[in-house]
C-alpha positions as CSV (number, residue, x, y, z in Angstrom):
1,M,42.1,-112.3,65.3
2,L,41.0,-116.0,64.9
3,Q,39.0,-116.7,61.8
4,C,37.2,-119.9,60.8
5,M,37.1,-119.7,57.0
6,M,33.9,-121.5,55.9
7,Q,35.1,-122.2,52.3
8,H,34.1,-125.4,50.5
9,P,36.6,-126.8,48.0
10,T,33.8,-127.1,45.5
11,S,33.4,-123.4,45.4
12,F,36.7,-123.3,43.6
13,A,36.2,-126.4,41.5
14,P,32.6,-127.4,40.9
15,G,32.1,-131.2,40.6
16,L,34.8,-132.4,42.9
17,P,33.7,-135.2,45.2
18,A,32.9,-134.5,48.9
19,A,35.5,-134.9,51.5
20,N,37.0,-138.4,51.6
21,P,38.7,-139.9,54.6
22,P,41.3,-140.3,55.9
23,F,42.2,-136.7,56.8
24,I,45.4,-134.8,57.3
25,L,45.6,-132.0,59.8
26,V,48.0,-129.4,58.4
27,L,49.7,-126.7,60.5
28,D,50.9,-123.9,58.2
29,I,52.9,-121.3,60.1
30,G,53.5,-118.3,57.9
31,S,55.0,-114.9,58.4
32,S,51.6,-113.1,58.3
33,S,49.3,-115.8,59.7
34,T,49.1,-119.2,61.3
35,R,46.7,-121.7,59.9
36,A,45.3,-125.1,60.8
37,V,43.1,-127.0,58.3
38,L,42.0,-130.5,57.3
39,F,42.7,-132.0,53.9
40,D,41.1,-135.2,52.7
41,A,42.5,-138.2,50.8
42,T,42.1,-136.4,47.5
43,A,44.2,-133.5,48.7
44,N,41.2,-131.2,48.9
45,M,40.5,-128.9,51.8
46,V,37.7,-130.1,54.0
47,P,34.8,-127.7,54.1
48,G,34.7,-125.4,57.1
49,T,37.9,-126.5,58.8
50,L,40.3,-123.7,57.8
51,V,41.2,-121.6,60.8
52,R,43.5,-118.7,60.5
53,E,45.0,-116.3,63.0
54,K,46.8,-113.2,61.7
55,S,50.3,-112.2,62.9
56,A,53.2,-110.0,62.1
57,F,56.9,-109.9,62.9
58,D,58.3,-107.4,65.4
59,V,60.3,-105.0,63.3
60,A,62.5,-101.9,64.0
61,P,64.5,-99.4,61.9
62,D,67.8,-101.2,62.8
63,G,66.7,-104.2,60.7
64,T,65.1,-106.2,63.5
65,A,62.5,-108.7,62.2
66,T,61.7,-111.3,64.9
67,D,58.8,-113.3,66.2
68,D,57.8,-114.2,69.8
69,P,58.0,-117.9,70.3
70,R,55.5,-118.1,73.1
71,A,53.0,-116.0,71.2
72,L,53.5,-118.3,68.2
73,L,52.9,-121.4,70.3
74,Q,49.6,-119.8,71.6
75,R,48.6,-119.1,68.0
76,V,49.3,-122.6,66.9
77,T,47.4,-124.2,69.8
78,R,44.4,-121.9,69.4
79,C,44.3,-122.8,65.7
80,V,44.5,-126.5,66.3
81,D,41.8,-126.2,69.0
82,A,39.5,-124.4,66.5
83,A,40.2,-126.7,63.6
84,L,39.5,-129.8,65.6
85,A,36.3,-128.3,66.9
86,A,35.3,-127.4,63.3
87,A,36.1,-131.0,62.2
88,G,33.5,-132.4,64.6
89,P,33.2,-136.2,64.2
90,L,35.8,-136.2,61.4
91,R,38.4,-135.9,64.1
92,A,38.3,-139.6,64.6
93,Q,39.5,-140.1,61.0
94,I,42.6,-137.9,61.1
95,A,45.4,-140.1,59.9
96,A,48.4,-137.7,60.4
97,V,49.5,-134.2,61.2
98,G,51.8,-132.3,58.8
99,C,53.6,-129.0,59.3
100,T,55.3,-126.2,57.4
101,T,56.8,-123.0,58.7
102,Y,58.2,-119.9,57.2
103,A,61.9,-120.3,56.4
104,A,64.4,-119.6,57.6
105,N,64.0,-119.1,61.3
106,L,66.2,-119.7,64.3
107,V,65.5,-119.8,68.1
108,G,67.9,-120.5,70.9
109,L,66.8,-122.9,73.7
110,D,68.1,-123.0,77.2
111,A,69.0,-126.0,79.3
112,T,65.3,-126.7,80.0
113,G,64.5,-126.7,76.3
114,Q,62.6,-123.4,76.5
115,P,63.3,-120.4,74.2
116,C,65.8,-117.8,75.6
117,T,65.9,-115.8,72.4
118,P,63.2,-114.4,70.1
119,I,62.7,-116.2,66.8
120,F,65.1,-114.6,64.3
121,T,63.6,-114.6,60.9
122,Y,64.8,-114.5,57.3
123,A,63.9,-110.8,57.1
124,D,66.2,-109.7,60.0
125,T,69.1,-107.8,58.5
126,R,71.1,-106.9,61.6
127,S,73.7,-109.6,60.8
128,D,74.8,-107.9,57.6
129,P,78.3,-106.9,59.0
130,A,78.8,-110.5,60.1
131,A,77.8,-111.8,56.7
132,D,80.4,-109.5,55.2
133,Q,83.0,-110.9,57.5
134,L,82.2,-114.5,56.5
135,R,82.4,-113.5,52.8
136,Q,85.9,-112.1,53.5
137,S,87.1,-115.2,55.3
138,M,85.5,-117.8,53.1
139,D,84.9,-118.5,49.4
140,E,81.3,-117.6,49.0
141,Q,81.0,-119.4,45.7
142,A,82.3,-122.6,47.1
143,V,79.9,-122.3,50.1
144,L,77.0,-121.7,47.7
145,Q,77.7,-124.8,45.8
146,R,78.1,-126.9,48.9
147,T,75.2,-125.6,50.9
148,G,73.0,-124.0,48.2
149,C,73.0,-120.8,50.1
150,P,75.1,-117.6,49.9
151,L,76.7,-116.0,53.0
152,R,73.9,-113.5,53.6
153,T,71.7,-112.2,56.4
154,S,68.8,-114.6,55.7
155,Y,70.7,-117.7,56.9
156,W,72.0,-119.1,60.2
157,P,75.8,-118.6,59.7
158,A,75.6,-114.8,59.6
159,L,73.0,-114.8,62.4
160,L,75.1,-117.0,64.7
161,R,78.3,-115.0,64.1
162,W,76.4,-111.7,64.7
163,L,74.9,-113.0,68.0
164,A,78.2,-114.2,69.3
165,Q,79.7,-110.7,68.6
166,S,76.8,-108.7,69.9
167,D,75.6,-110.7,73.0
168,A,78.1,-113.2,74.4
169,Q,75.9,-113.8,77.5
170,L,73.0,-114.8,75.4
171,M,75.2,-117.3,73.5
172,N,76.3,-118.8,76.7
173,R,72.6,-119.3,77.8
174,V,71.8,-121.2,74.6
175,Q,72.3,-124.9,74.8
176,R,70.7,-125.7,71.5
177,W,69.8,-123.9,68.3
178,S,66.4,-124.9,66.9
179,S,64.0,-124.1,64.2
180,V,60.4,-123.2,65.1
181,G,59.1,-126.6,63.8
182,E,61.5,-128.5,66.0
183,W,60.7,-126.6,69.1
184,L,56.9,-127.0,68.6
185,F,57.4,-130.8,68.1
186,E,59.5,-130.9,71.3
187,T,56.7,-129.1,73.1
188,F,53.9,-131.4,71.8
189,L,55.8,-134.7,71.4
190,G,58.9,-134.5,73.6
191,R,61.2,-135.2,70.6
192,S,61.9,-133.8,67.1
193,H,64.1,-133.9,64.1
194,L,64.9,-131.4,61.4
195,T,63.9,-132.4,57.8
196,Y,66.4,-132.1,55.0
197,S,63.8,-129.8,53.5
198,F,64.0,-127.2,56.3
199,A,67.7,-127.7,57.0
200,A,68.4,-126.7,53.4
201,W,67.0,-123.3,54.3
202,T,69.5,-122.8,57.2
203,G,72.6,-122.3,55.0
204,L,74.4,-124.9,57.1
205,L,73.4,-128.1,55.4
206,N,75.9,-129.7,53.0
207,R,73.3,-130.4,50.2
208,R,75.3,-133.3,48.7
209,E,76.3,-135.1,51.9
210,L,73.1,-134.2,53.8
211,T,75.1,-133.4,56.9
212,W,75.9,-130.2,58.7
213,D,78.7,-128.5,56.8
214,A,82.0,-129.0,58.6
215,E,83.8,-126.1,57.1
216,L,81.1,-123.6,58.1
217,L,80.9,-125.0,61.6
218,N,84.6,-124.4,62.0
219,E,83.9,-120.7,61.3
220,L,81.0,-120.4,63.8
221,P,80.6,-120.4,67.6
222,V,78.5,-123.6,67.5
223,D,79.1,-127.3,67.0
224,G,77.0,-130.0,65.4
225,A,75.8,-131.2,68.8
226,Q,73.9,-128.0,69.3
227,L,71.9,-128.5,66.1
228,G,69.0,-130.8,65.4
229,S,69.2,-134.4,64.1
230,L,68.4,-134.7,60.4
231,A,65.8,-136.8,58.7
232,D,63.8,-137.0,55.5
233,V,60.3,-135.6,55.2
234,D,58.6,-139.0,55.4
235,Q,60.1,-139.8,58.8
236,L,57.3,-139.7,61.4
237,L,57.0,-139.2,65.1
238,S,54.0,-140.1,67.3
239,G,52.8,-140.0,70.9
240,L,51.7,-136.7,72.3
241,R,52.8,-135.6,75.7
242,E,50.1,-136.3,78.3
243,T,49.2,-132.6,78.7
244,W,48.4,-132.5,75.0
245,V,46.7,-135.9,74.9
246,Q,44.1,-134.5,77.3
247,R,43.6,-131.4,75.1
248,W,43.7,-133.2,71.7
249,P,42.8,-136.9,72.2
250,A,42.1,-137.3,68.5
251,L,45.8,-136.7,67.8
252,A,47.3,-138.8,70.6
253,A,48.5,-141.7,68.5
254,V,48.5,-140.4,64.9
255,P,51.9,-139.8,63.1
256,W,53.3,-136.3,63.0
257,F,55.5,-135.3,60.1
258,S,58.1,-132.7,60.9
259,A,58.1,-129.3,59.3
260,I,59.1,-128.7,55.8
261,G,60.0,-125.4,54.3
262,D,57.1,-123.3,53.1
263,G,58.6,-122.9,49.7
264,A,58.9,-126.6,49.2
265,A,55.3,-127.1,50.3
266,A,54.1,-124.4,47.9
267,N,55.8,-126.0,45.0
268,L,54.2,-129.3,45.7
269,G,50.8,-127.8,46.4
270,S,50.9,-125.8,43.1
271,G,51.9,-128.9,41.0
272,C,55.4,-127.6,40.3
273,V,57.2,-130.8,40.7
274,D,59.4,-130.9,37.6
275,R,61.3,-128.6,35.3
276,Q,58.3,-127.8,33.1
277,R,56.8,-125.5,35.8
278,I,58.1,-122.7,37.9
279,A,56.2,-121.8,41.1
280,L,55.8,-118.2,42.0
281,S,54.6,-117.5,45.6
282,V,53.3,-114.0,46.3
283,G,52.9,-113.8,50.0
284,T,54.4,-111.2,52.3
285,S,57.5,-111.8,50.3
286,G,58.0,-113.5,46.9
287,A,59.8,-116.4,45.5
288,L,60.3,-118.3,42.2
289,R,61.3,-122.0,42.5
290,A,61.7,-125.1,40.3
291,V,62.1,-128.7,41.3
292,L,65.0,-130.2,39.3
293,P,66.6,-133.6,38.9
294,G,70.2,-134.4,39.9
295,D,72.7,-131.9,41.4
296,P,72.3,-128.5,39.7
297,V,75.0,-125.9,39.7
298,V,73.7,-122.9,41.6
299,P,74.0,-119.6,39.7
300,L,75.2,-116.6,41.8
301,G,72.1,-114.8,42.9
302,L,70.0,-117.9,43.4
303,W,69.8,-120.6,46.1
304,C,69.3,-124.4,46.0
305,Y,67.2,-125.8,48.8
306,R,65.5,-129.3,48.9
307,V,62.0,-130.8,48.8
308,D,63.4,-134.0,50.2
309,R,66.7,-136.0,50.0
310,T,66.3,-136.6,46.2
311,R,64.7,-133.4,44.9
312,P,66.7,-130.1,44.8
313,L,64.7,-126.9,44.7
314,L,66.4,-124.1,42.7
315,G,65.2,-120.6,42.9
316,G,65.4,-117.1,44.4
317,A,63.4,-115.1,46.9
318,T,62.7,-111.5,47.4
319,S,61.9,-109.8,50.7
320,E,59.1,-108.0,48.8
321,G,55.8,-109.2,47.5
322,G,52.4,-108.6,49.1
323,N,54.0,-106.3,51.6
324,V,54.7,-103.8,48.9
325,L,51.1,-104.1,47.7
326,S,49.9,-103.5,51.3
327,W,52.2,-100.6,51.6
328,A,50.9,-99.0,48.4
329,L,47.2,-99.5,49.3
330,Q,47.5,-98.2,52.8
331,T,50.1,-95.4,52.4
332,L,48.6,-94.1,49.2
333,Q,45.0,-94.6,50.4
334,L,44.0,-96.7,47.4
335,D,41.7,-99.7,47.1
336,A,42.6,-102.9,45.3
337,P,39.9,-102.6,42.5
338,A,41.2,-99.1,41.5
339,L,44.8,-100.4,41.3
340,N,43.7,-103.5,39.4
341,E,42.0,-101.3,36.8
342,A,45.1,-99.1,36.6
343,L,47.2,-102.1,35.7
344,L,44.9,-102.9,32.8
345,K,45.0,-99.4,31.3
346,P,47.9,-98.6,28.9
347,E,47.9,-94.9,29.8
348,H,49.1,-95.7,33.3
349,A,52.3,-97.4,31.8
350,G,53.9,-94.0,31.0
351,H,54.5,-92.9,34.5
352,G,58.2,-92.5,34.1
353,L,59.0,-93.9,37.6
354,I,61.7,-96.3,38.6
355,V,61.2,-98.1,41.9
356,L,63.7,-100.3,43.8
357,P,61.1,-101.9,46.1
358,F,63.4,-102.9,49.0
359,V,61.2,-102.0,51.9
360,A,62.7,-105.0,53.8
361,G,66.2,-105.2,52.3
362,E,67.1,-107.2,49.2
363,R,67.6,-110.9,49.0
364,S,67.8,-112.6,45.5
365,P,69.4,-111.8,43.2
366,G,71.7,-109.0,44.5
367,W,71.6,-109.9,48.2
368,S,72.1,-106.3,49.4
369,G,70.8,-106.7,52.9
370,A,71.2,-103.0,53.7
371,A,69.3,-101.8,50.6
372,R,66.2,-99.7,51.1
373,A,63.4,-98.7,48.8
374,T,64.1,-95.9,46.3
375,I,61.7,-94.1,43.9
376,T,62.9,-91.8,41.2
377,G,61.1,-89.8,38.5
378,I,58.3,-88.2,40.6
379,G,56.9,-85.1,38.9
380,T,54.0,-82.8,39.3
381,A,51.7,-85.1,37.3
382,T,52.6,-88.2,39.2
383,T,49.5,-89.8,40.8
384,A,49.0,-92.2,43.6
385,L,48.0,-94.9,41.1
386,D,51.2,-94.2,39.2
387,L,53.2,-94.8,42.3
388,A,51.3,-98.0,43.2
389,R,51.7,-99.4,39.7
390,A,55.4,-98.6,39.6
391,A,55.9,-100.2,43.0
392,L,54.3,-103.5,41.7
393,E,56.4,-103.2,38.6
394,G,59.5,-102.8,40.7
395,V,58.7,-106.0,42.6
396,T,57.9,-107.9,39.4
397,Y,61.1,-106.8,37.7
398,R,63.1,-108.4,40.6
399,W,61.2,-111.6,39.9
400,A,62.0,-111.3,36.2
401,A,65.7,-111.1,37.1
402,I,65.4,-114.3,39.1
403,A,63.4,-116.0,36.3
404,E,66.3,-115.2,33.8
405,L,68.8,-117.0,36.1
406,L,66.4,-120.0,36.3
407,R,65.7,-120.3,32.6
408,P,68.8,-122.3,31.6
409,A,67.9,-125.0,34.2
410,V,64.2,-125.4,33.4
411,G,62.2,-126.5,30.3
412,E,62.0,-124.7,27.0
413,N,58.9,-122.6,27.7
414,P,57.9,-123.3,31.4
415,L,54.6,-122.4,32.8
416,V,54.7,-120.1,35.8
417,V,52.1,-121.2,38.4
418,A,51.4,-118.3,40.8
419,S,49.7,-118.3,44.1
420,G,49.2,-115.9,47.0
421,G,46.9,-113.4,48.5
422,G,48.2,-110.5,46.6
423,L,47.1,-112.0,43.3
424,K,43.6,-112.6,44.6
425,H,43.2,-108.9,45.5
426,V,44.8,-107.6,42.3
427,P,44.3,-110.3,39.7
428,A,45.7,-108.0,36.9
429,W,49.1,-108.4,38.6
430,G,49.1,-111.8,36.9
431,Q,49.1,-110.2,33.4
432,L,51.9,-107.8,34.5
433,I,54.0,-110.7,35.7
434,A,53.4,-112.6,32.4
435,D,54.4,-109.5,30.3
436,A,57.5,-108.8,32.4
437,L,58.8,-112.4,32.5
438,G,57.8,-113.2,28.9
439,L,56.2,-116.4,30.2
440,P,52.6,-117.7,30.5
441,V,51.4,-117.3,34.1
442,A,48.5,-119.4,35.5
443,I,47.0,-118.5,38.9
444,S,46.4,-121.5,41.1
445,A,42.8,-122.0,42.0
446,E,43.7,-124.0,45.0
447,P,42.5,-122.1,48.1
448,E,45.5,-123.1,50.3
449,T,48.5,-124.0,48.1
450,T,51.2,-124.3,50.8
451,S,49.0,-126.3,53.1
452,R,48.0,-128.6,50.2
453,G,51.7,-129.4,49.6
454,V,52.0,-130.5,53.2
455,A,49.0,-132.8,52.8
456,L,50.5,-134.3,49.7
457,V,53.7,-135.1,51.6
458,A,51.7,-136.9,54.3
459,L,49.5,-138.8,51.9
460,R,52.5,-140.0,50.0
461,S,54.3,-141.0,53.1
462,L,51.2,-143.0,54.3
463,G,51.0,-144.7,50.9
464,R,47.8,-143.1,49.9
465,I,49.3,-141.6,46.7
466,R,52.2,-142.7,44.6
467,S,53.7,-139.3,43.7
468,F,53.3,-135.7,44.5
469,D,51.4,-135.1,41.2
470,D,48.9,-137.9,41.7
471,R,46.1,-135.4,42.5
472,P,44.7,-133.0,39.8
473,L,45.7,-129.4,40.2
474,L,43.1,-126.6,39.8
475,L,44.4,-123.7,37.6
476,K,42.8,-120.7,36.2
477,P,43.3,-119.9,32.5
478,A,46.9,-118.7,32.0
479,F,47.8,-115.1,31.2
480,Q,49.8,-115.0,28.0
481,P,52.7,-112.5,27.6
482,D,52.2,-109.7,25.1
483,P,55.4,-109.3,23.0
484,Q,55.1,-105.5,22.8
485,R,54.6,-105.0,26.5
486,Y,57.4,-107.5,27.1
487,A,59.8,-105.3,25.1
488,Q,58.6,-102.2,27.1
489,H,59.2,-104.0,30.4
490,Q,62.7,-105.0,29.2
491,E,63.5,-101.4,28.7
492,A,62.1,-100.5,32.1
493,R,64.0,-103.3,33.7
494,A,67.2,-102.0,32.2
495,R,66.6,-98.6,33.8
496,Q,65.9,-100.3,37.1
497,A,69.1,-102.3,36.8
498,K,71.1,-99.1,36.0
499,L,69.7,-97.4,39.1
500,Y,70.5,-100.4,41.3
501,Q,74.1,-100.5,40.0
502,R,74.6,-96.8,40.8
503,L,73.3,-97.2,44.4
504,H,74.5,-100.7,45.3
505,S,77.4,-101.7,43.1
506,D,79.9,-101.6,46.1
507,E,77.9,-104.0,48.3
């Protein structure tokens, strides 16, 4: 379903000036929706230009989690069509196009440059045996420090080895391995490159040398010539193919900035550009990330991606977030206001449940790709609200484990800036997060945090702003952690960790 969201930025921040040219058209390709929207020179969303089309991965019990490249292309083009139509005469003042996509993703292209595979996503866990083989043949800790990524199912090395073992004919058809962003740019512009930002999510980029990692390539059935050319986020392309010039004349000659990782964009868009702030994204999945200086050591359980060539992005991601909230509301037949109220009532804290929330396998910090959700402690008095609250606590405790690993690398008492649809539907989740992490949590009041980050990259590259934090950020008042509830959550986290060890200690 295509939706044109008629939301004016001033509805989130009264008093902001009206839209100021030039404008940036942002393509935001997420795991649950595709968006196109205009931002102005002050990094505010232009009223009435946000277009969104919902989507979902194709999933199966064997761990499949893929996307259809041609369906994705159709979603993108429909969203661009609608956003340009909504922009009306403002189309003439679009100065650039920016892009972000969910990370990581991988698609194989044939000799004509067309997809001959589905899009393999970060959530696909079928490559778990191949990841285990790589860990046996390589030093995972050394790979983690070189690439910033462990040898797990979310990344290209395990996917490529698994594909070679499971479908040799398919591997022979693939002439080039591409990200979604590259393929879209090839389609629209006839050329592309892969930003360091997105390449860092593949697990194949040597994060210090900013080249494809030679040692990993020696272990895989691909060579560097089958991978994209690398460039920084400010490197632009321009010149639409003639077919697209006829469709989008307003974009014919403007610069296009290649896709950056959605996590990097979310950090920029939520103002988390130094070690004093940690970004928490609550989308379909969840992630905590901090932009750090220098060359940080990567703790086991975390990863280190990049915003650009000079800014490492240290953090961890879970396969769970808003998907667990959706599961709880739908399966338990609850509404969001009732769950929000239950989170605020102390009597619902004594449910006695322990939840490992791995409905889509585990990523950070334990990286047990084969893990599945577990609930213990159900009794005759257990209610649907108890189960829903415990499920959200289970997700939040995994974020708390990631936050503990991050704490030595960030400031003394960092502010967590949270954003995402789940927090809009159940705002009391923000207080739960603050109490479980023991840190203040401010919810971003920006309507489209990730898209805003892309706009900031384009504005900085065009010389319209000097730094990523040049534009003021809109935040709601922060939730402050309650010491007593923090202590209670610490005890509950210990029980969750004990259950996790019993079930997954050999993985």
